[in-house]
C-alpha positions in Angstrom: -9.0 29.6 13.2 -6.2 28.3 11.0 -5.3 25.7 13.6 -8.9 24.4 13.7 -9.0 24.3 9.9 -5.8 22.3 9.8 -7.1 19.9 12.5 -10.4 19.5 10.6 -8.6 18.8 7.3 -6.2 16.3 9.0 -9.1 14.4 10.5 -11.0 14.5 7.2 -8.0 13.2 5.3 -7.5 10.4 7.9 -11.2 9.3 7.6 -11.1 9.3 3.8 -7.8 7.3 3.7 -9.1 4.8 6.3 -12.4 4.3 4.5 -10.5 3.6 1.2 -8.3 1.0 2.9 -11.4 -0.6 4.5 -13.2 -0.9 1.2 -10.2 -2.5 -0.4 -10.1 -5.1 2.3 -13.7 -6.1 1.7 -12.9 -7.2 -1.9 -12.6 -10.9 -1.9 -10.1 -12.5 -4.2 -10.8 -16.0 -3.1 -12.6 -18.3 -5.5 -15.8 -20.0 -4.3 -17.4 -23.2 -5.2 -20.0 -22.6 -7.9 -18.1 -19.7 -9.5 -16.7 -20.0 -12.9 -13.1 -19.5 -14.0 -12.3 -18.3 -17.5 -8.7 -19.2 -18.4 -7.0 -17.4 -21.3 -3.8 -19.3 -22.2 -1.1 -18.0 -24.4 0.9 -20.9 -25.8 4.7 -20.4 -26.2 6.3 -21.1 -29.6 8.7 -19.9 -32.3 8.4 -16.2 -33.1 5.7 -15.7 -30.4 5.7 -12.2 -28.8 4.0 -11.0 -25.7 4.1 -7.6 -24.0 3.3 -8.5 -20.3 3.4 -4.8 -19.3 0.6 -3.9 -21.7 -1.4 -7.0 -20.8 -1.2 -6.2 -17.0 -1.8 -2.4 -17.3 -4.1 -2.1 -20.3 -5.7 -5.2 -21.6 -6.8 -7.1 -18.5 -8.2 -3.9 -16.8 -10.0 -3.0 -20.0 -11.8 -6.4 -20.2 -12.4 -6.4 -16.5 -14.2 -3.1 -16.8 -16.4 -4.6 -19.5 -17.4 -7.5 -17.3 -18.6 -5.2 -14.5 -20.3 -6.8 -11.5 -20.1 -10.3 -13.0 -16.4 -10.2 -12.4 -15.3 -11.1 -8.9 -11.6 -10.7 -9.5 -8.9 -11.6 -12.0 -5.4 -13.0 -12.0 -2.4 -13.0 -14.3 0.3 -15.6 -14.4 3.6 -15.1 -16.3 5.2 -18.4 -17.3 8.7 -18.9 -16.0 9.5 -22.6 -16.4 8.4 -25.9 -17.8 8.1 -29.2 -16.0 11.9 -29.5 -15.8 14.7 -26.9 -16.0 15.4 -27.9 -19.6 11.8 -27.7 -20.8 10.6 -24.5 -22.4 7.7 -22.8 -20.7 4.5 -24.1 -22.3 2.5 -20.9 -21.8 4.0 -17.4 -21.8 1.0 -16.1 -19.9 -2.3 -17.2 -18.5 -5.1 -14.8 -17.5 -8.0 -15.7 -15.4 -11.4 -14.1 -14.9 -13.4 -15.3 -11.9 -17.1 -14.8 -12.7 -20.6 -15.8 -11.5 -22.6 -15.9 -14.7 -21.3 -17.6 -17.9 -24.1 -16.4 -20.1 -23.5 -12.8 -19.0 -19.8 -13.3 -19.7 -20.4 -14.7 -23.2 -22.8 -11.9 -24.0 -20.4 -9.2 -22.9 -17.5 -10.7 -24.8 -19.6 -11.1 -27.9 -20.8 -7.5 -27.7 -17.2 -6.2 -27.4 -15.3 -8.8 -29.5 -14.0 -6.2 -32.1 -12.5 -4.0 -29.4 -11.0 -7.0 -27.6 -9.5 -8.5 -30.8 -8.1 -5.1 -31.8 -6.5 -4.7 -28.4 -5.0 -8.2 -28.4 -3.0 -7.2 -31.4 -1.3 -4.5 -29.3 0.4 -7.0 -27.0 0.8 -10.4 -28.7 0.8 -12.3 -31.9 -0.4 -15.5 -30.1 -3.9 -16.9 -30.7 -5.1 -17.5 -27.1 -6.8 -20.7 -26.0 -9.8 -20.2 -23.8 -11.3 -22.6 -21.3 -14.3 -21.9 -19.0 -14.5 -24.1 -16.0 -16.8 -24.4 -13.0 -15.1 -24.3 -9.7 -16.2 -27.5 -8.0 -14.0 -27.8 -4.9 -11.7 -25.6 -2.9 -9.6 -26.8 0.0 
């Protein structure tokens, strides 16, 4: 009886783990024509601070959760160099949200602006620059 139970639990665990991996593979992190990209740029400068660990682990996941199904995926870039080796990095970080509906995005952000602004103060003293673009072509 104990052997049958162990076999059943092993098979059950295998099925659960396999289904989790399969569902992760279905998530597409490829932009598509007609989607929109929200770029949040954090310009570099004197006395600018940025906590990348907090941004990656707390802030972006928080905002992503607010966006719900409108969000297809997000990306985070950490600036490492400027145009030449002697140039300072122009942006310490850039975050991207890939969405399908700009109006829904704007509504969600407006409804949660206080929480977002409060959280921004936890990882940076930089005023972000935001640009929303329509993805027109992918090759």
